[in-house]
C-alpha positions in Angstrom: -41.9 11.5 -28.5 -41.8 7.7 -28.9 -38.1 7.9 -30.1 -37.2 9.9 -27.0 -38.9 7.4 -24.7 -37.1 4.5 -26.5 -33.8 6.2 -26.2 -34.3 6.8 -22.5 -35.4 3.2 -22.1 -32.4 1.8 -24.0 -30.1 4.1 -22.0 -31.6 2.9 -18.7 -31.1 -0.7 -19.8 -27.4 -0.1 -20.7 -26.9 1.5 -17.3 -28.5 -1.5 -15.5 -26.4 -3.9 -17.6 -23.2 -2.0 -16.8 -24.0 -1.9 -13.0 -24.8 -5.6 -13.0 -21.5 -6.3 -14.8 -19.6 -4.2 -12.3 -21.2 -6.1 -9.4 -20.4 -9.4 -11.0 -16.8 -8.4 -11.5 -16.5 -7.2 -7.9 -18.0 -10.4 -6.5 -15.7 -12.5 -8.8 -12.6 -10.6 -7.6 -13.7 -11.1 -4.0 -14.2 -14.8 -4.5 -10.8 -15.1 -6.2 -9.1 -12.9 -3.7 -6.1 -15.2 -3.1 -5.3 -15.4 -6.8 -5.8 -11.7 -7.5 -3.6 -10.8 -4.5 -0.9 -13.2 -5.7 -1.0 -11.5 -9.1 -0.9 -8.0 -7.7 2.1 -8.8 -5.4 3.9 -10.3 -8.4 3.1 -7.3 -10.6 4.3 -5.0 -7.9 7.6 -6.8 -7.5 8.0 -6.9 -11.3 7.6 -3.1 -11.4 10.4 -2.8 -8.9 12.5 -5.3 -10.8 12.0 -3.7 -14.2 14.5 -0.7 -13.9 17.5 -2.8 -12.9 16.7 -5.4 -15.6 16.6 -2.6 -18.2 19.8 -1.1 -16.8 21.6 -4.4 -17.1 20.4 -4.9 -20.7 21.7 -1.5 -21.6 25.1 -2.8 -20.3 24.8 -5.5 -23.0 23.9 -8.3 -20.6 21.5 -10.8 -22.2 17.9 -10.6 -21.1 17.9 -14.0 -19.4 21.0 -13.3 -17.4 19.7 -9.8 -16.4 16.5 -11.3 -15.1 18.4 -14.1 -13.3 20.7 -11.5 -11.6 17.8 -9.3 -10.5 15.7 -12.3 -9.3 18.6 -13.7 -7.3 19.2 -10.4 -5.5 15.4 -10.1 -4.9 15.3 -13.7 -3.5 18.3 -13.0 -1.1 16.7 -9.8 0.2 13.3 -11.4 0.7 14.7 -14.4 2.5 17.0 -12.3 4.8 14.2 -9.9 5.7 11.6 -12.7 6.0 13.8 -14.6 8.5 14.4 -11.6 10.7 10.8 -10.5 10.7 9.6 -14.1 11.2 11.8 -14.4 14.4 10.5 -11.1 15.8 6.9 -11.9 14.9 7.2 -15.3 16.5 8.5 -13.8 19.8 5.8 -11.2 19.7 3.0 -13.8 19.1 4.3 -15.9 22.0 4.4 -12.9 24.4 1.1 -11.5 23.2 -1.1 -13.0 26.0 1.3 -11.7 28.7 1.4 -8.3 27.0 -2.4 -8.1 26.9 -2.5 -9.0 30.6 0.0 -6.2 31.4 -2.0 -3.7 29.3 -5.2 -4.6 31.2 -3.4 -4.1 34.6 -2.0 -0.7 33.5 -5.5 0.4 32.3 -7.0 -0.4 35.7 -4.1 1.4 37.4 -4.7 4.4 35.2 -8.5 4.4 36.1 -7.6 4.3 39.8 -5.2 7.3 39.2 -7.9 9.3 37.5 -10.4 8.6 40.3 -7.8 9.8 42.9 -7.7 13.1 40.9 -11.4 13.4 41.0 -12.0 12.2 37.4 -14.5 9.3 37.4 -14.1 7.1 34.4 -15.5 3.5 34.2 -13.1 0.7 33.3 -15.4 -0.3 30.4 -14.5 2.9 28.6 -10.9 1.8 28.2 -11.4 -1.9 28.0 -14.2 -1.9 25.4 -14.4 1.4 23.6 -10.6 2.2 23.6 -9.3 -1.3 23.7 -5.5 -1.5 23.5 -5.6 -5.3 23.9 -7.7 -5.6 20.7 -5.3 -3.2 18.9 -2.3 -5.5 19.6 -4.3 -8.6 18.6 -5.4 -6.9 15.3 -1.7 -6.1 14.7 -0.8 -9.7 15.1 -3.6 -10.7 12.7 -2.5 -8.1 10.2 1.1 -9.5 10.1 -0.2 -13.0 10.0 -2.3 -12.1 6.9 0.7 -10.7 5.2 2.8 -13.7 6.1 0.2 -15.9 4.5 0.7 -14.0 1.2 4.4 -14.7 1.4 3.7 -18.4 1.9 3.3 -18.5 -1.9 6.8 -17.0 -2.3 8.0 -19.6 -4.9 4.9 -19.0 -7.1 5.2 -15.3 -6.7 8.9 -15.2 -7.7 8.2 -17.5 -10.7 5.4 -15.2 -11.8 7.7 -12.1 -11.4 10.4 -13.9 -13.5 8.1 -14.6 -16.4 6.7 -11.0 -16.3 10.3 -9.6 -16.4 11.1 -11.9 -19.3 8.1 -10.6 -21.2 8.7 -6.9 -20.5 10.7 -6.2 -23.6 8.6 -8.2 -26.1 5.1 -7.3 -24.9 4.9 -4.0 -26.9 5.9 -5.9 -30.1 3.3 -8.6 -29.4 0.6 -5.9 -28.8 1.4 -4.1 -32.1 1.2 -7.4 -33.9 -2.2 -8.2 -32.4 -3.5 -4.8 -33.5 -2.1 -5.3 -37.0 0.2 -2.3 -37.0 3.9 -3.2 -36.3 4.8 0.5 -36.2 2.0 1.7 -34.0 3.0 3.5 -30.8 1.1 4.0 -27.5 2.5 7.3 -26.2 -0.2 7.8 -23.5 0.0 4.2 -22.2 3.8 4.2 -22.2 3.8 7.6 -20.4 1.3 6.3 -17.8 3.2 3.0 -17.3 6.6 4.8 -16.9 5.1 7.3 -14.4 3.3 4.5 -12.5 6.5 2.5 -12.3 8.5 5.5 -11.1 5.8 6.3 -8.5 6.0 2.7 -7.1 9.8 2.7 -7.1 10.1 6.1 -5.3 7.3 5.2 -2.9 9.1 1.9 -2.0 12.3 3.7 -1.3 10.5 6.3 0.8 8.7 3.6 2.7 12.0 1.7 3.2 13.7 4.8 4.6 10.8 5.4 7.0 11.0 1.8 8.2 14.7 2.0 8.8 14.5 5.3 10.7 11.7 4.0 12.8 13.6 0.8 13.6 16.7 2.7 14.6 14.7 5.1 16.8 12.8 2.4 18.6 16.0 0.4 19.1 17.7 3.5 20.7 14.7 4.0 23.0 14.7 0.3 24.0 11.3 -0.7 22.7 10.9 -4.4 22.1 10.7 -5.8 18.6 12.0 -2.6 16.8 12.5 -4.5 13.5 8.9 -5.7 13.6 7.5 -2.2 14.1 9.9 -0.8 11.4 8.6 -3.4 9.0 5.0 -2.5 9.8 5.8 1.2 9.2 7.4 0.2 5.8 4.2 -1.7 4.8 1.6 0.8 6.0 3.5 3.8 4.6 2.0 2.8 1.2 -1.5 3.4 2.6 -2.2 7.1 2.0 -3.0 9.6 4.8 -3.7 7.1 7.7 -1.2 4.3 7.1 1.6 5.9 9.1 -0.8 6.7 12.0 -2.0 3.1 12.2 1.6 1.8 12.2 2.5 4.0 15.2 -0.4 2.9 17.5 0.9 -0.6 18.5 4.5 0.7 19.0 3.2 3.5 21.3 1.0 1.1 23.3 4.0 -1.3 23.7 6.2 1.7 24.8 3.6 2.7 27.5 3.5 -0.8 28.9 7.2 -1.5 28.7 8.8 1.9 29.4 6.2 4.3 30.6 4.3 7.3 29.3 7.4 9.5 28.8 9.1 7.0 26.4 5.8 6.5 24.6 5.7 10.3 23.9 9.2 10.0 22.4 8.1 7.1 20.3 5.1 9.1 19.0 7.3 12.1 18.4 9.7 10.0 16.3 6.9 8.7 14.1 5.6 12.3 13.7 9.0 13.7 12.7 9.8 10.9 10.2 6.4 11.1 8.5 6.3 14.9 8.5 9.7 15.2 6.8 8.9 12.4 4.3 5.4 13.5 3.5 5.9 17.3 3.4 9.6 17.8 2.4 11.1 14.8 0.6 8.2 13.1 -1.2 6.7 16.3 -2.8 10.1 17.1 -4.2 10.5 13.7 -5.8 7.0 13.1 -7.0 5.1 16.3 -7.0 2.1 17.1 -4.8 -0.6 16.0 -7.1 -1.6 12.4 -8.1 -4.6 13.5 -10.1 -7.1 12.1 -7.5 -9.3 14.0 -5.2 -8.8 13.6 -1.4 -12.3 11.9 -1.1 -11.4 9.4 -3.8 -8.1 8.6 -2.2 -10.0 7.8 1.1 -12.8 5.9 -0.6 -10.4 3.9 -2.7 -8.5 2.9 0.5 -11.8 1.6 2.0 -12.9 -0.1 -1.3 -9.7 -1.9 -2.2 -8.9 -2.7 1.4 -12.3 -4.3 1.9 -12.0 -6.2 -1.4 -8.4 -7.4 -1.2 -7.4 -7.0 2.4 -4.0 -5.5 3.3 -2.5 -5.8 -0.2 -5.5 -3.9 -1.6 -5.0 -1.1 0.9 -1.3 -0.9 0.1 -1.9 -0.7 -3.6 -5.1 1.4 -3.5 -3.5 4.4 -5.2 -1.9 2.5 -8.1 -5.1 0.5 -8.6 -7.3 3.6 -8.6 -4.9 5.4 -10.9 -5.1 2.5 -13.4 -8.9 2.6 -13.3 -8.8 6.4 -13.9 -6.5 5.9 -16.9 -8.7 3.2 -18.3 -11.8 5.5 -18.0 -9.9 8.4 -19.6 -9.2 6.2 -22.7 -12.9 6.1 -23.7 -15.2 8.9 -24.4 -18.2 7.1 -22.9 -16.5 6.7 -19.5 -14.5 9.9 -19.4 -17.0 11.4 -17.0 -16.0 8.8 -14.4 -12.4 9.8 -14.7 -13.4 13.5 -14.2 -15.2 12.5 -11.0 -12.2 10.6 -9.8 -9.8 13.4 -10.6 -8.8 16.4 -8.4 -10.1 19.9 -8.9 -8.0 20.5 -12.0 -8.7 17.7 -14.4 -6.4 18.9 -17.1 -3.3 18.4 -14.9 -0.9 15.5 -15.6 -1.9 12.1 -14.3 1.3 11.9 -12.2 3.8 14.7 -11.7 7.4 13.8 -10.9 9.1 17.0 -12.0 9.8 19.7 -9.5 7.7 22.7 -10.2 9.3 26.1 -10.2 7.8 28.7 -7.9 6.7 31.9 -9.4 
């Protein structure tokens, strides 16, 4: 009896210590948010840069030159995109007060129109509860926050360079540390390759969405199409709701600038692009299952977004998948991985192969 009580007591102590350690880690990450975000952005870019570096090395190009070529191309792309987005964002920020004033005027006109139709709605309903002015202001703040991350561009690119230089030698170093030069890590290697492929495919899908949205808004004559296309590219990484959030400011601007009919066309363009990508193209390339439950996907978005801001929301799926893999690697924490997983826990962590229909 006493042994049972002692076991329960020691188990409770271990649980309390584990919870305290998790809380301390979360607080530490929050306090060091800028450093953690910088590292995550660097690691993300390194994942995108790894396939071309490996391809160049297979063509018998020395590792240093391969990294130099990839980093030069990456630098050129970032600078060109950054300049164009910066110009559009500067113009949008300058005209934001005028835009907010026009939004307020149109809201008041809409309220008058509703009253003439016998529908009584107070102005406070639109100006406070459904506040389009705040949405445009939050959009500006969102883009400002991302631009602050890119202000450390030199440090980010240097970090990416060193990560790419270490890619080929890291497994050898890890085997040496573990004392077995011939040891292999099949599960880790499989997970790393699948995660890398997921990020690369997701990036190209997001880029395609951004380009299509930019072209569509340009055809319709909406101001700052490049800015809204870039926002669609960024928020497409956020599962389930990212594409919806990206469409809201563009639709509001279309209402103010071009009228309700054009705004409907803008919304329709977003719906078509995201439906084709999310339900036709993406499932064929990556499979429908990520091994995470729908609830976990939503909660991870809230958790990582609250902890690390926009970058955390963008990378919420890869970060949660990494935690799930870590929990799966230990018998004592495997139950957490089961809770994070979808209905069928025995399915692959990530599935990129096209499943045959029976």
